[in-house]
Each structure stands twice: as C-alpha cells, then as structure tokens.
DRENMAR-572600 format. One record per residue (C-alpha): y, z negated, x. Coordinates in pm, 1 decimal, always signed. Example, Ala and Ser with C-alpha at 12.3 -4.5 7.8 and 13.67 -1.06 7.14 Angstrom:
2
<c2: -450.0 c3: -780.0 c1: +1230.0>;
<c2: -106.0 c3: -714.0 c1: +1367.0>;
END
This chain:
393
<c2: +4834.6 c3: -11275.7 c1: +11284.5>;
<c2: +5166.6 c3: -11435.6 c1: +11371.3>;
<c2: +5385.9 c3: -11211.5 c1: +11593.3>;
<c2: +5467.0 c3: -11390.4 c1: +11929.4>;
<c2: +5632.6 c3: -11105.0 c1: +12126.7>;
<c2: +6013.5 c3: -11160.2 c1: +12158.9>;
<c2: +6283.4 c3: -10922.6 c1: +12022.8>;
<c2: +6468.6 c3: -10798.3 c1: +12341.5>;
<c2: +6839.7 c3: -10835.4 c1: +12356.3>;
<c2: +7038.8 c3: -10634.5 c1: +12622.6>;
<c2: +7354.5 c3: -10825.4 c1: +12676.6>;
<c2: +7438.0 c3: -11222.0 c1: +12690.7>;
<c2: +7773.4 c3: -11182.7 c1: +12556.4>;
<c2: +7911.6 c3: -11321.2 c1: +12235.6>;
<c2: +7719.0 c3: -11050.9 c1: +12040.9>;
<c2: +7395.8 c3: -11085.1 c1: +12246.6>;
<c2: +7406.2 c3: -11464.9 c1: +12207.7>;
<c2: +7481.2 c3: -11466.9 c1: +11851.3>;
<c2: +7181.1 c3: -11227.6 c1: +11764.1>;
<c2: +6960.0 c3: -11456.1 c1: +11956.4>;
<c2: +7076.3 c3: -11747.2 c1: +11767.8>;
<c2: +7031.9 c3: -11560.9 c1: +11439.7>;
<c2: +6682.0 c3: -11452.0 c1: +11514.6>;
<c2: +6597.7 c3: -11835.6 c1: +11602.9>;
<c2: +6733.6 c3: -11932.3 c1: +11255.0>;
<c2: +6451.7 c3: -11704.3 c1: +11120.7>;
<c2: +6171.6 c3: -11846.8 c1: +11370.4>;
<c2: +6190.6 c3: -11499.5 c1: +11543.8>;
<c2: +6136.6 c3: -11537.6 c1: +11924.2>;
<c2: +6385.1 c3: -11360.4 c1: +12166.0>;
<c2: +6468.6 c3: -11270.2 c1: +12526.9>;
<c2: +6826.3 c3: -11203.2 c1: +12617.6>;
<c2: +6885.5 c3: -10986.4 c1: +12933.0>;
<c2: +7221.6 c3: -11019.7 c1: +13111.0>;
<c2: +7321.5 c3: -10763.9 c1: +13386.0>;
<c2: +7548.5 c3: -11006.6 c1: +13551.5>;
<c2: +7430.2 c3: -11289.6 c1: +13796.0>;
<c2: +7540.1 c3: -11571.2 c1: +13559.7>;
<c2: +7618.2 c3: -11607.4 c1: +13170.1>;
<c2: +8003.7 c3: -11626.2 c1: +13108.4>;
<c2: +8289.1 c3: -11458.5 c1: +12947.4>;
<c2: +8596.0 c3: -11324.6 c1: +13097.9>;
<c2: +8932.0 c3: -11283.1 c1: +12913.1>;
<c2: +9146.3 c3: -11530.1 c1: +12727.1>;
<c2: +9211.3 c3: -11607.2 c1: +12364.9>;
<c2: +9057.7 c3: -11439.8 c1: +12062.0>;
<c2: +9114.6 c3: -11491.0 c1: +11690.0>;
<c2: +8864.3 c3: -11608.7 c1: +11433.4>;
<c2: +8903.6 c3: -11543.5 c1: +11072.6>;
<c2: +8727.8 c3: -11699.2 c1: +10777.9>;
<c2: +8448.8 c3: -11432.3 c1: +10822.2>;
<c2: +8369.4 c3: -11566.8 c1: +11186.7>;
<c2: +8316.3 c3: -11920.7 c1: +11046.8>;
<c2: +8076.8 c3: -11782.5 c1: +10773.1>;
<c2: +7867.3 c3: -11675.4 c1: +11089.8>;
<c2: +7915.7 c3: -11978.5 c1: +11265.4>;
<c2: +7732.9 c3: -12189.4 c1: +10988.2>;
<c2: +7466.3 c3: -11910.7 c1: +10951.0>;
<c2: +7402.6 c3: -11943.2 c1: +11305.5>;
<c2: +7364.7 c3: -12303.8 c1: +11313.3>;
<c2: +7685.0 c3: -12368.1 c1: +11540.4>;
<c2: +7918.9 c3: -12461.1 c1: +11279.2>;
<c2: +8028.2 c3: -12795.5 c1: +11381.1>;
<c2: +8052.2 c3: -12706.4 c1: +11750.8>;
<c2: +8264.4 c3: -12398.6 c1: +11686.8>;
<c2: +8505.3 c3: -12588.3 c1: +11445.4>;
<c2: +8555.2 c3: -12880.4 c1: +11718.8>;
<c2: +8684.6 c3: -12632.8 c1: +11984.1>;
<c2: +8904.2 c3: -12416.6 c1: +11764.2>;
<c2: +9294.4 c3: -12430.1 c1: +11733.5>;
<c2: +9386.9 c3: -12413.3 c1: +11360.9>;
<c2: +9729.3 c3: -12238.3 c1: +11330.2>;
<c2: +9951.0 c3: -12248.4 c1: +11017.2>;
<c2: +10050.4 c3: -11892.1 c1: +10993.3>;
<c2: +9992.8 c3: -11536.5 c1: +11111.5>;
<c2: +10343.3 c3: -11449.6 c1: +11189.2>;
<c2: +10497.0 c3: -11087.0 c1: +11225.5>;
<c2: +10821.9 c3: -11045.4 c1: +11403.4>;
<c2: +11054.7 c3: -10751.5 c1: +11453.2>;
<c2: +11058.9 c3: -10724.4 c1: +11841.3>;
<c2: +11411.1 c3: -10513.3 c1: +11787.4>;
<c2: +11621.3 c3: -10716.4 c1: +11541.1>;
<c2: +11443.6 c3: -11046.3 c1: +11657.7>;
<c2: +11368.9 c3: -11163.2 c1: +11308.2>;
<c2: +11042.1 c3: -11240.0 c1: +11081.8>;
<c2: +10924.2 c3: -10923.1 c1: +10885.6>;
<c2: +10681.7 c3: -11140.4 c1: +10709.1>;
<c2: +10414.2 c3: -11417.9 c1: +10754.7>;
<c2: +10065.7 c3: -11509.3 c1: +10609.2>;
<c2: +10027.6 c3: -11865.2 c1: +10508.0>;
<c2: +9713.0 c3: -11997.6 c1: +10669.5>;
<c2: +9690.3 c3: -12322.3 c1: +10484.7>;
<c2: +9491.3 c3: -12500.2 c1: +10190.3>;
<c2: +9569.6 c3: -12180.8 c1: +9976.7>;
<c2: +9396.4 c3: -11943.7 c1: +10218.5>;
<c2: +9106.7 c3: -12191.1 c1: +10296.1>;
<c2: +9025.3 c3: -12255.0 c1: +9943.5>;
<c2: +9049.4 c3: -11856.8 c1: +9868.9>;
<c2: +8823.3 c3: -11756.1 c1: +10145.0>;
<c2: +8617.0 c3: -12080.3 c1: +10194.0>;
<c2: +8706.8 c3: -12135.4 c1: +10575.1>;
<c2: +8995.1 c3: -12152.8 c1: +10815.8>;
<c2: +9153.2 c3: -11895.2 c1: +11054.0>;
<c2: +9170.8 c3: -12004.9 c1: +11404.3>;
<c2: +9219.6 c3: -11912.9 c1: +11780.9>;
<c2: +8978.6 c3: -12024.4 c1: +12040.1>;
<c2: +8945.7 c3: -11944.4 c1: +12429.6>;
<c2: +8670.2 c3: -11673.2 c1: +12461.7>;
<c2: +8516.8 c3: -11885.2 c1: +12714.1>;
<c2: +8493.7 c3: -12189.8 c1: +12520.6>;
<c2: +8315.8 c3: -11984.5 c1: +12238.2>;
<c2: +8103.3 c3: -11834.2 c1: +12448.0>;
<c2: +8004.8 c3: -12165.0 c1: +12563.3>;
<c2: +7928.5 c3: -12297.6 c1: +12229.2>;
<c2: +7667.9 c3: -12030.8 c1: +12157.4>;
<c2: +7537.7 c3: -12032.4 c1: +12518.5>;
<c2: +7450.2 c3: -12411.8 c1: +12499.1>;
<c2: +7294.6 c3: -12371.0 c1: +12171.5>;
<c2: +7085.1 c3: -12068.9 c1: +12306.1>;
<c2: +6971.3 c3: -12292.4 c1: +12605.4>;
<c2: +6870.1 c3: -12554.2 c1: +12371.5>;
<c2: +6651.5 c3: -12350.9 c1: +12130.4>;
<c2: +6285.1 c3: -12310.4 c1: +12226.6>;
<c2: +6265.2 c3: -11951.5 c1: +12089.8>;
<c2: +6539.7 c3: -11806.9 c1: +12307.2>;
<c2: +6471.6 c3: -11693.5 c1: +12678.5>;
<c2: +6759.1 c3: -11621.1 c1: +12911.6>;
<c2: +6762.1 c3: -11422.6 c1: +13208.9>;
<c2: +7039.7 c3: -11279.9 c1: +13432.7>;
<c2: +7054.8 c3: -11008.7 c1: +13692.5>;
<c2: +6851.5 c3: -10819.1 c1: +13435.9>;
<c2: +7073.9 c3: -10495.4 c1: +13333.6>;
<c2: +6870.5 c3: -10279.2 c1: +13100.8>;
<c2: +6910.3 c3: -9910.0 c1: +13204.8>;
<c2: +6697.0 c3: -9772.1 c1: +12935.6>;
<c2: +6376.1 c3: -9812.1 c1: +12725.9>;
<c2: +6031.9 c3: -9632.4 c1: +12589.9>;
<c2: +5882.9 c3: -9706.3 c1: +12264.1>;
<c2: +5564.7 c3: -9628.7 c1: +12100.5>;
<c2: +5445.5 c3: -9725.7 c1: +11731.1>;
<c2: +5360.7 c3: -10101.9 c1: +11847.2>;
<c2: +5636.8 c3: -10217.9 c1: +12097.0>;
<c2: +5945.6 c3: -10125.0 c1: +12315.4>;
<c2: +5948.0 c3: -10114.7 c1: +12704.5>;
<c2: +6296.5 c3: -10204.7 c1: +12853.3>;
<c2: +6346.9 c3: -10071.8 c1: +13200.3>;
<c2: +6579.0 c3: -10262.6 c1: +13403.0>;
<c2: +6818.1 c3: -10145.0 c1: +13684.6>;
<c2: +6557.9 c3: -10315.4 c1: +13920.2>;
<c2: +6281.9 c3: -10101.1 c1: +13798.8>;
<c2: +6111.8 c3: -10381.6 c1: +13640.4>;
<c2: +5972.6 c3: -10341.7 c1: +13293.4>;
<c2: +5994.3 c3: -10576.8 c1: +12998.6>;
<c2: +5815.7 c3: -10551.7 c1: +12697.4>;
<c2: +5883.2 c3: -10675.1 c1: +12348.9>;
<c2: +5861.1 c3: -10618.7 c1: +11956.4>;
<c2: +6214.1 c3: -10436.4 c1: +11965.7>;
<c2: +6512.9 c3: -10409.7 c1: +12177.3>;
<c2: +6860.9 c3: -10467.6 c1: +12041.5>;
<c2: +7145.1 c3: -10298.1 c1: +12251.9>;
<c2: +7448.9 c3: -10563.9 c1: +12250.1>;
<c2: +7539.6 c3: -10453.8 c1: +12599.7>;
<c2: +7904.3 c3: -10363.1 c1: +12508.2>;
<c2: +8142.7 c3: -10054.4 c1: +12534.6>;
<c2: +7958.4 c3: -9909.3 c1: +12815.7>;
<c2: +7615.5 c3: -9965.2 c1: +12654.6>;
<c2: +7316.1 c3: -9821.2 c1: +12841.2>;
<c2: +7120.3 c3: -9860.0 c1: +12524.9>;
<c2: +7379.9 c3: -9644.9 c1: +12339.7>;
<c2: +7376.8 c3: -9389.3 c1: +12613.7>;
<c2: +7007.2 c3: -9333.6 c1: +12537.3>;
<c2: +7022.0 c3: -9377.0 c1: +12177.4>;
<c2: +7329.9 c3: -9170.3 c1: +12057.7>;
<c2: +7408.8 c3: -9011.6 c1: +12360.5>;
<c2: +7789.4 c3: -8959.6 c1: +12291.6>;
<c2: +7919.7 c3: -8956.8 c1: +12616.8>;
<c2: +8227.1 c3: -9199.6 c1: +12751.8>;
<c2: +8443.2 c3: -9400.7 c1: +12530.2>;
<c2: +8787.4 c3: -9255.5 c1: +12374.8>;
<c2: +9076.5 c3: -9365.2 c1: +12584.6>;
<c2: +9356.1 c3: -9476.6 c1: +12338.3>;
<c2: +9638.6 c3: -9436.7 c1: +12582.2>;
<c2: +9734.3 c3: -9794.6 c1: +12532.2>;
<c2: +9747.8 c3: -10035.1 c1: +12799.9>;
<c2: +9716.0 c3: -10443.9 c1: +12715.1>;
<c2: +9811.6 c3: -10711.8 c1: +12955.2>;
<c2: +9678.2 c3: -11051.0 c1: +12937.6>;
<c2: +9805.8 c3: -11390.4 c1: +13064.7>;
<c2: +9740.3 c3: -11782.4 c1: +13012.2>;
<c2: +10008.7 c3: -12009.1 c1: +13088.9>;
<c2: +10051.8 c3: -12416.7 c1: +13061.3>;
<c2: +10229.4 c3: -12494.2 c1: +12723.6>;
<c2: +10534.9 c3: -12637.2 c1: +12906.8>;
<c2: +10603.2 c3: -12300.9 c1: +13052.1>;
<c2: +10624.9 c3: -12138.6 c1: +12705.8>;
<c2: +10986.0 c3: -12149.9 c1: +12597.5>;
<c2: +11017.6 c3: -12403.7 c1: +12377.1>;
<c2: +11175.1 c3: -12234.6 c1: +12059.6>;
<c2: +10866.8 c3: -12021.8 c1: +12074.0>;
<c2: +10605.4 c3: -12283.9 c1: +12081.3>;
<c2: +10484.6 c3: -12204.2 c1: +11719.0>;
<c2: +10161.5 c3: -12298.8 c1: +11579.5>;
<c2: +10089.5 c3: -11963.2 c1: +11488.4>;
<c2: +9955.9 c3: -11627.9 c1: +11593.5>;
<c2: +10280.6 c3: -11439.0 c1: +11636.8>;
<c2: +10308.8 c3: -11054.0 c1: +11675.8>;
<c2: +10627.0 c3: -10897.3 c1: +11780.1>;
<c2: +10619.4 c3: -10527.4 c1: +11673.1>;
<c2: +10835.2 c3: -10279.5 c1: +11864.6>;
<c2: +10833.7 c3: -9911.7 c1: +11903.1>;
<c2: +10517.2 c3: -9828.3 c1: +12124.3>;
<c2: +10457.5 c3: -10172.7 c1: +12202.2>;
<c2: +10403.5 c3: -10519.8 c1: +12089.3>;
<c2: +10370.7 c3: -10887.6 c1: +12186.3>;
<c2: +10127.0 c3: -11149.9 c1: +12090.7>;
<c2: +10108.5 c3: -11516.4 c1: +12154.0>;
<c2: +9939.7 c3: -11840.9 c1: +12026.0>;
<c2: +9822.1 c3: -12186.5 c1: +12157.3>;
<c2: +9477.6 c3: -12239.8 c1: +12294.5>;
<c2: +9249.1 c3: -12496.1 c1: +12409.5>;
<c2: +9418.5 c3: -12827.9 c1: +12238.3>;
<c2: +9775.9 c3: -12684.1 c1: +12305.8>;
<c2: +9696.1 c3: -12727.8 c1: +12662.5>;
<c2: +9801.8 c3: -12341.5 c1: +12735.4>;
<c2: +9969.7 c3: -12048.8 c1: +12562.8>;
<c2: +9767.9 c3: -11709.4 c1: +12545.9>;
<c2: +10004.4 c3: -11394.2 c1: +12593.4>;
<c2: +9902.8 c3: -11051.3 c1: +12525.1>;
<c2: +10128.6 c3: -10793.2 c1: +12538.6>;
<c2: +10058.0 c3: -10388.0 c1: +12476.3>;
<c2: +10240.2 c3: -10061.6 c1: +12507.2>;
<c2: +10148.6 c3: -9717.7 c1: +12458.5>;
<c2: +10182.7 c3: -9535.8 c1: +12788.4>;
<c2: +9933.3 c3: -9248.1 c1: +12773.7>;
<c2: +9706.2 c3: -9427.1 c1: +13023.9>;
<c2: +9438.9 c3: -9161.4 c1: +13109.1>;
<c2: +9167.4 c3: -9348.3 c1: +13208.9>;
<c2: +8967.1 c3: -9663.4 c1: +13146.9>;
<c2: +9074.3 c3: -9987.2 c1: +13329.8>;
<c2: +8936.7 c3: -10352.1 c1: +13286.9>;
<c2: +9077.2 c3: -10669.3 c1: +13413.3>;
<c2: +9309.3 c3: -10513.7 c1: +13704.8>;
<c2: +9574.2 c3: -10768.4 c1: +13833.7>;
<c2: +9920.6 c3: -10615.0 c1: +13816.1>;
<c2: +10257.7 c3: -10765.1 c1: +13905.6>;
<c2: +10500.1 c3: -10885.5 c1: +13635.4>;
<c2: +10755.2 c3: -10594.3 c1: +13693.4>;
<c2: +10455.3 c3: -10332.7 c1: +13554.0>;
<c2: +10454.7 c3: -10534.9 c1: +13253.7>;
<c2: +10795.7 c3: -10572.9 c1: +13199.5>;
<c2: +10843.2 c3: -10190.7 c1: +13224.2>;
<c2: +10726.3 c3: -10129.4 c1: +12885.0>;
<c2: +10926.6 c3: -10364.5 c1: +12707.7>;
<c2: +11298.2 c3: -10303.0 c1: +12849.4>;
<c2: +11415.0 c3: -10168.1 c1: +12502.8>;
<c2: +11285.1 c3: -10506.6 c1: +12284.6>;
<c2: +11508.8 c3: -10799.2 c1: +12212.2>;
<c2: +11600.9 c3: -11051.5 c1: +12481.5>;
<c2: +11373.6 c3: -11347.4 c1: +12333.8>;
<c2: +11072.9 c3: -11110.9 c1: +12351.4>;
<c2: +11135.2 c3: -11003.7 c1: +12686.7>;
<c2: +11156.7 c3: -11389.3 c1: +12810.5>;
<c2: +10800.1 c3: -11435.2 c1: +12677.7>;
<c2: +10671.3 c3: -11177.0 c1: +12933.0>;
<c2: +10903.3 c3: -11336.1 c1: +13228.4>;
<c2: +10703.3 c3: -11655.3 c1: +13180.4>;
<c2: +10363.7 c3: -11497.4 c1: +13228.5>;
<c2: +10164.8 c3: -11541.2 c1: +13529.3>;
<c2: +9853.1 c3: -11373.3 c1: +13688.0>;
<c2: +9880.2 c3: -11088.9 c1: +13460.3>;
<c2: +9581.9 c3: -10838.6 c1: +13427.1>;
<c2: +9575.8 c3: -10527.1 c1: +13271.1>;
<c2: +9282.0 c3: -10335.5 c1: +13050.1>;
<c2: +9346.7 c3: -9955.0 c1: +12897.6>;
<c2: +9203.4 c3: -9986.9 c1: +12559.8>;
<c2: +8910.9 c3: -9784.5 c1: +12457.5>;
<c2: +8727.8 c3: -9733.7 c1: +12115.1>;
<c2: +8472.8 c3: -9462.5 c1: +11967.8>;
<c2: +8412.9 c3: -9260.5 c1: +11684.0>;
<c2: +8246.7 c3: -9434.0 c1: +11422.1>;
<c2: +7856.7 c3: -9315.6 c1: +11398.9>;
<c2: +7576.1 c3: -9398.3 c1: +11192.1>;
<c2: +7289.4 c3: -9334.3 c1: +11440.5>;
<c2: +7238.5 c3: -9692.6 c1: +11533.9>;
<c2: +6868.3 c3: -9703.5 c1: +11519.5>;
<c2: +6588.8 c3: -9538.7 c1: +11700.4>;
<c2: +6249.6 c3: -9656.4 c1: +11603.4>;
<c2: +6218.6 c3: -10017.9 c1: +11729.6>;
<c2: +6564.0 c3: -10000.8 c1: +11927.1>;
<c2: +6919.1 c3: -10069.2 c1: +11768.6>;
<c2: +7258.6 c3: -10134.6 c1: +11898.1>;
<c2: +7491.2 c3: -10384.3 c1: +11777.2>;
<c2: +7852.3 c3: -10529.9 c1: +11831.1>;
<c2: +8072.4 c3: -10310.8 c1: +12082.5>;
<c2: +7753.6 c3: -10098.3 c1: +12152.2>;
<c2: +7732.0 c3: -9989.1 c1: +11794.1>;
<c2: +8108.4 c3: -9993.5 c1: +11697.5>;
<c2: +8372.0 c3: -10059.8 c1: +11954.4>;
<c2: +8715.3 c3: -10099.5 c1: +11806.1>;
<c2: +9083.6 c3: -10163.3 c1: +11909.7>;
<c2: +9197.7 c3: -10506.6 c1: +11916.1>;
<c2: +9464.7 c3: -10455.7 c1: +11637.8>;
<c2: +9287.8 c3: -10623.6 c1: +11369.5>;
<c2: +9146.6 c3: -10906.1 c1: +11580.7>;
<c2: +8773.3 c3: -10828.3 c1: +11466.6>;
<c2: +8577.4 c3: -10758.3 c1: +11769.9>;
<c2: +8400.9 c3: -11082.5 c1: +11804.4>;
<c2: +8394.2 c3: -11140.8 c1: +11435.9>;
<c2: +8204.8 c3: -10815.1 c1: +11361.1>;
<c2: +7951.9 c3: -10874.0 c1: +11632.1>;
<c2: +7867.1 c3: -11211.2 c1: +11480.8>;
<c2: +7824.1 c3: -11050.1 c1: +11135.2>;
<c2: +7560.5 c3: -10806.6 c1: +11284.5>;
<c2: +7373.0 c3: -11049.6 c1: +11435.2>;
<c2: +7353.0 c3: -11248.7 c1: +11107.1>;
<c2: +7252.2 c3: -10924.4 c1: +10912.2>;
<c2: +7011.7 c3: -10809.0 c1: +11184.3>;
<c2: +6824.1 c3: -11146.9 c1: +11140.7>;
<c2: +6856.5 c3: -11151.2 c1: +10782.4>;
<c2: +6717.9 c3: -10763.1 c1: +10768.8>;
<c2: +6427.3 c3: -10832.5 c1: +11007.6>;
<c2: +6303.7 c3: -11154.2 c1: +10827.7>;
<c2: +6302.2 c3: -10978.3 c1: +10487.6>;
<c2: +6120.1 c3: -10627.8 c1: +10620.9>;
<c2: +5777.5 c3: -10565.5 c1: +10623.9>;
<c2: +5823.0 c3: -10422.5 c1: +10976.8>;
<c2: +6054.4 c3: -10391.1 c1: +11248.3>;
<c2: +6172.9 c3: -10033.7 c1: +11198.4>;
<c2: +6235.8 c3: -10047.5 c1: +10836.4>;
<c2: +6433.3 c3: -10423.5 c1: +10895.1>;
<c2: +6645.5 c3: -10231.0 c1: +11146.9>;
<c2: +6718.8 c3: -9944.4 c1: +10907.8>;
<c2: +6806.1 c3: -10217.0 c1: +10659.1>;
<c2: +7063.9 c3: -10353.8 c1: +10919.9>;
<c2: +7229.7 c3: -10036.3 c1: +10988.2>;
<c2: +7283.3 c3: -9949.7 c1: +10643.9>;
<c2: +7405.6 c3: -10288.7 c1: +10543.2>;
<c2: +7667.6 c3: -10239.8 c1: +10835.4>;
<c2: +7783.1 c3: -9916.2 c1: +10923.3>;
<c2: +8059.9 c3: -9853.8 c1: +10646.1>;
<c2: +8204.4 c3: -10191.3 c1: +10696.8>;
<c2: +8240.9 c3: -10168.7 c1: +11063.5>;
<c2: +8340.1 c3: -9801.8 c1: +11049.7>;
<c2: +8631.7 c3: -9912.2 c1: +10815.0>;
<c2: +8750.2 c3: -10213.2 c1: +11078.2>;
<c2: +8735.0 c3: -9941.0 c1: +11364.0>;
<c2: +8940.4 c3: -9672.8 c1: +11161.4>;
<c2: +9182.0 c3: -9955.0 c1: +11014.3>;
<c2: +9240.5 c3: -10109.3 c1: +11371.0>;
<c2: +9366.0 c3: -9763.1 c1: +11499.8>;
<c2: +9563.1 c3: -9732.5 c1: +11185.4>;
<c2: +9724.5 c3: -10078.9 c1: +11248.3>;
<c2: +9841.6 c3: -9949.7 c1: +11610.0>;
<c2: +10018.2 c3: -9674.0 c1: +11476.2>;
<c2: +10165.0 c3: -9795.2 c1: +11134.9>;
<c2: +10216.6 c3: -10157.8 c1: +11180.9>;
<c2: +10266.6 c3: -10255.8 c1: +11536.1>;
<c2: +10435.7 c3: -9944.7 c1: +11709.7>;
<c2: +10639.9 c3: -9746.2 c1: +11483.9>;
<c2: +11018.4 c3: -9682.9 c1: +11522.5>;
<c2: +11334.6 c3: -9587.7 c1: +11331.2>;
<c2: +11276.8 c3: -9522.0 c1: +10950.9>;
<c2: +10887.0 c3: -9587.3 c1: +10989.1>;
<c2: +10950.2 c3: -9918.5 c1: +11110.8>;
<c2: +11217.9 c3: -9975.1 c1: +10875.2>;
<c2: +10964.6 c3: -9874.0 c1: +10570.1>;
<c2: +10690.0 c3: -10085.4 c1: +10724.0>;
<c2: +10955.8 c3: -10399.0 c1: +10717.5>;
<c2: +11058.9 c3: -10325.5 c1: +10344.0>;
<c2: +10685.9 c3: -10288.6 c1: +10229.6>;
<c2: +10557.4 c3: -10612.7 c1: +10398.3>;
<c2: +10835.8 c3: -10823.3 c1: +10370.4>;
<c2: +10797.1 c3: -10780.2 c1: +9976.7>;
<c2: +10443.8 c3: -10898.7 c1: +9937.1>;
<c2: +10392.8 c3: -11243.5 c1: +9822.0>;
<c2: +10111.2 c3: -11481.0 c1: +9966.4>;
<c2: +9888.5 c3: -11406.2 c1: +9668.4>;
<c2: +9920.5 c3: -11030.6 c1: +9744.3>;
<c2: +9828.4 c3: -11085.2 c1: +10107.9>;
<c2: +9543.9 c3: -11287.9 c1: +10013.7>;
<c2: +9419.7 c3: -11005.3 c1: +9760.3>;
<c2: +9441.8 c3: -10727.8 c1: +10035.6>;
<c2: +9242.0 c3: -10951.8 c1: +10298.1>;
<c2: +8987.9 c3: -11017.5 c1: +10032.8>;
<c2: +8733.6 c3: -10749.1 c1: +10141.3>;
<c2: +8758.5 c3: -10884.5 c1: +10507.4>;
<c2: +8753.5 c3: -11252.4 c1: +10485.3>;
<c2: +8565.5 c3: -11297.1 c1: +10160.9>;
<c2: +8219.2 c3: -11299.7 c1: +10319.4>;
<c2: +8073.4 c3: -11002.6 c1: +10174.3>;
<c2: +8011.3 c3: -10889.3 c1: +10522.9>;
<c2: +7709.8 c3: -11119.7 c1: +10513.5>;
<c2: +7592.9 c3: -11018.8 c1: +10161.8>;
END
C-alpha cells in the first residue's frame, strides 16, 4: 500500500521549507506548520558557500537560487586595529573548479522567497500558518502534533525545524534554555550610495579587532550593503531584533581604526541580537520524531553555515527516509550521517570567534602571521571538508 500520510514539519523557515522540498523530490508528501501568521523571514544578508549550491540543485531550485545571488570575488580578512589586509580567499575560477560551485551572498528574505515559491507550486507540499507545534504524541503507526491552539494534526512522522527555541526539541531533548554567548550582534542594511566609496568592495569583508568585528558585503544586485557588527560585551540574556541607537552600536568599537568606525556611522535602523547556541548532542531522534537545523544544532554565526547546514540536513533527511524500509530507521540513518559534521561546525564556530575574530595583542599578531602565510591552494585544502560536498554523501 502506498503511504499517503504527510511528514509533518514544524517551522516554515529556510530549514522547514528545504525539508519539504527535499521530501517532494522523493515523492514524499509533507505539511509545513508555521507559528507566525504569514510565511516570511526576518534578518538581512547571509553567506552561501558551495555546499549551499550543492543543496539547491538537490532541492530542485538551483536555477532560481543562482539568479538572485550576488557573486563576490573574495573573502577578505582585515585588521581592524592596523587598517590593513591580513589575508583573503580568492573565490574566482580556481575556487569554483575546486568545489564545483560558487560562493555568494543573498538577502535572507530573497532565499526564503525562492524556497517558498517552489513549495507553493508543488502538489505534495501543504503549508499552514498560525499553527505552532507545542508538542507531540506518537505510537508505532504515526505521530500526532499538538498545536498551541489545542488542535491535533496527524502524520507519518514529525520533523522539528522550529529553530533555537524549538518546542519539539524541548520535548525530545529537554536540555533547557540555549547557551548565551555574551556576544551581541547589530545589523543594518544601507543603500549602496551611503556606503563609503573606498569600501564598496565586491567581497565579504571582515574587520577583526579585540573583542569585536565588523562584516560588510553587497546585496540585492548591489542595491544595498549588509552591515553586521559584533562585540563581546558579556550580554547576560537572549535578545532578538531589538531596535537600538547608533550610539549604542558605536560603544563597542571606539578602539578600532577610523575607517572601520566610519562603517558603523553610516548604518541606519540598527537592530541587536544576543548570540546563542547549544552544546552538540546526538539525541536528535525519538521514534518517528526528529529535529533539524537550529532545532538540532544551533551555532554561532562565525562560520556562516547556519542556513547551509539546515539545507544539508534537509537533503540528507529526504535521502535517508527514501532509502529506509521504515520511518524510524530512516530518521536514525539521517542522525548518524549528520551529527559529527554539524557538531564540528558548532564547535569551530565558537573557536573562530575566540581565535580569529576577537583576539588582541600577541594572540592577534600570531593569527596575522599564520593566516597571512597561507597560499590560496592551502586555503582551499583547509576548506575541502566543508565545501567539497561530503555533507551530502
């Protein structure tokens, strides 16, 4: 008998929509349930490594995703104290040949829109809003997702793609609140003409300074620049999307070079987030229930891999369910293929903040000496594990 009950997906963000598309590629029906009253994404720019483009192709949205991306020439690391380049990674032809795909930056809303359109057009994907999954029950035959409204929705399995504060994870893992990093990030998007002309580089640029860093790159066909600045101020509690005045943002950057400070002064409508993650765990699966993306492995932003890892999860989950004889064994196969890779990115993201982005004194000087000595071929070798596509094997 052909199974027609859907896989239930809690969360309509990038990870949830990618999961629905991945399942649809395997002729598996799904129902996405989003707690918000409309499907959309907040935030601004995100970076997409070649591994993201491997996923786009597997999800059936490769052409659409490529059409809305901005293809930058390099990843550039600057010294925010000395105002000079430490090193860069060339993203040109040699990079694309090595990894089979480009590196790009996109507006988060644009990427979400590509995934959403593909989901809306696919007959095997259902979409519901105002449908927060608060918990679940299951037996050997299926899962019942309990919504915050009191309604119950049944399906073959439940995938928790409901983010850092996942209700599915809370029941499945039960590990309490996220870990507060003490790092505060401020985001702004400005028209390109407001970006200082000598900084309008076609690069994802990071200025590294003591307990702080600044990131900028072009977005949306070079119409705007994305600005993201972070400093380690021992913030005690999670905050998400709170509007703040520019004076508060500047407070953490008075010690860096004048050119880096100028970037902040040009920002408008700043909003703040206190960064959080969790310890890696391997309890991702409970019978017919599993977690994915930030619900499974929330990570700090320092490797620019949050969305990429969620999309890799989606492809791997669909492959694992399609290959398995039953749902439970398919979910376990998905977990076994993904836990170590995502734990590596989680822990390396923390280490990047401490040892690359935020050191000072001799620690920073050692960073500069080591990183400036590397050739492009050496950088490509270092990145092979991440960008080479093995996350989908």
